[in-house]
C-alpha positions as a Markdown table, in Angstrom:
| # | Residue | x | y | z |
|---|---|---|---|---|
| 1 | Met | 0.0 | 0.0 | 0.0 |
| 2 | Ser | 1.4 | 3.4 | -0.9 |
| 3 | Arg | 1.3 | 6.3 | 1.4 |
| 4 | Thr | 1.1 | 10.0 | 0.9 |
| 5 | Leu | 2.9 | 13.0 | 2.3 |
| 6 | Lys | 0.2 | 13.6 | 4.8 |
| 7 | Asp | 0.9 | 10.1 | 6.3 |
| 8 | Leu | 4.5 | 11.1 | 7.3 |
| 9 | Leu | 5.4 | 11.9 | 10.9 |
| 10 | Pro | 7.6 | 14.9 | 11.7 |
| 11 | Gly | 11.2 | 14.0 | 11.1 |
| 12 | Glu | 10.4 | 11.1 | 8.7 |
| 13 | Lys | 12.0 | 11.1 | 5.3 |
| 14 | Ala | 10.6 | 9.5 | 2.1 |
| 15 | Lys | 11.1 | 9.5 | -1.6 |
| 16 | Val | 8.4 | 10.8 | -4.0 |
| 17 | Ile | 7.0 | 8.2 | -6.4 |
| 18 | Lys | 4.5 | 10.4 | -8.2 |
| 19 | Val | 2.3 | 13.5 | -7.9 |
| 20 | Leu | -1.4 | 12.8 | -8.5 |
| 21 | Gly | -3.9 | 15.1 | -10.2 |
| 22 | Asn | -3.6 | 17.4 | -13.0 |
| 23 | Gly | -3.7 | 21.1 | -13.8 |
| 24 | Ala | -2.3 | 24.0 | -12.0 |
| 25 | Ile | -1.8 | 22.5 | -8.5 |
| 26 | Arg | 0.2 | 19.5 | -9.8 |
| 27 | Arg | 2.3 | 21.8 | -12.1 |
| 28 | Arg | 2.9 | 24.2 | -9.2 |
| 29 | Met | 4.1 | 21.4 | -6.9 |
| 30 | Met | 6.4 | 20.0 | -9.6 |
| 31 | Asp | 7.8 | 23.6 | -10.2 |
| 32 | Met | 8.6 | 23.7 | -6.4 |
| 33 | Gly | 10.7 | 20.5 | -6.9 |
| 34 | Ile | 8.2 | 17.9 | -5.7 |
| 35 | Val | 9.0 | 15.4 | -8.5 |
| 36 | Pro | 9.5 | 11.6 | -8.7 |
| 37 | Gly | 12.7 | 10.4 | -7.2 |
| 38 | Val | 13.4 | 13.4 | -4.9 |
| 39 | Glu | 13.7 | 12.8 | -1.2 |
| 40 | Leu | 11.8 | 15.0 | 1.3 |
| 41 | Glu | 11.4 | 15.3 | 5.0 |
| 42 | Met | 8.3 | 16.1 | 7.0 |
| 43 | Glu | 9.1 | 19.0 | 9.3 |
| 44 | Arg | 5.8 | 19.7 | 11.1 |
| 45 | Tyr | 2.1 | 20.1 | 10.9 |
| 46 | Ala | 0.3 | 23.3 | 11.8 |
| 47 | Pro | -1.8 | 23.1 | 15.0 |
| 48 | Leu | -4.9 | 22.2 | 13.1 |
| 49 | Gly | -3.1 | 20.0 | 10.6 |
| 50 | Asp | -3.1 | 22.4 | 7.7 |
| 51 | Pro | -0.7 | 23.4 | 6.3 |
| 52 | Val | 2.1 | 20.9 | 6.5 |
| 53 | Glu | 5.7 | 22.0 | 6.3 |
| 54 | Ile | 8.3 | 19.9 | 4.5 |
| 55 | Lys | 12.0 | 20.2 | 3.7 |
| 56 | Ile | 13.1 | 19.4 | 0.1 |
| 57 | Lys | 16.4 | 20.1 | -1.5 |
| 58 | Gly | 17.4 | 22.3 | 1.4 |
| 59 | Tyr | 14.3 | 24.5 | 1.1 |
| 60 | His | 11.3 | 24.7 | 3.5 |
| 61 | Leu | 7.9 | 24.5 | 1.9 |
| 62 | Ser | 4.4 | 24.8 | 3.2 |
| 63 | Leu | 1.6 | 22.8 | 1.5 |
| 64 | Arg | -2.1 | 22.6 | 2.1 |
| 65 | Lys | -3.4 | 19.2 | 3.3 |
| 66 | Glu | -5.1 | 18.5 | 0.0 |
| 67 | Glu | -1.8 | 19.1 | -1.8 |
| 68 | Ala | 0.0 | 16.7 | 0.6 |
| 69 | Glu | -2.5 | 14.0 | -0.1 |
| 70 | Ser | -1.6 | 14.1 | -3.8 |
| 71 | Val | 2.1 | 13.3 | -3.2 |
| 72 | Val | 2.6 | 9.5 | -3.3 |
| 73 | Leu | 5.7 | 8.2 | -1.5 |
| 74 | Glu | 7.8 | 5.1 | -1.6 |
């Protein structure tokens, strides 16, 4: 069973398998470096679980929960 970015716990690392969906949101995430094969790390969840903060290629990114659900991890 595959898991998504929202399933990671703070401090966990994983490799991106694919980014689901289509259109502007998917393109935006891929432009930010969330592409197959890249490793990322979950940093933290906001108090209400949205947004989530990740570290990717040395950068810190905030994603909405819906965006995190579309990132499939190894």
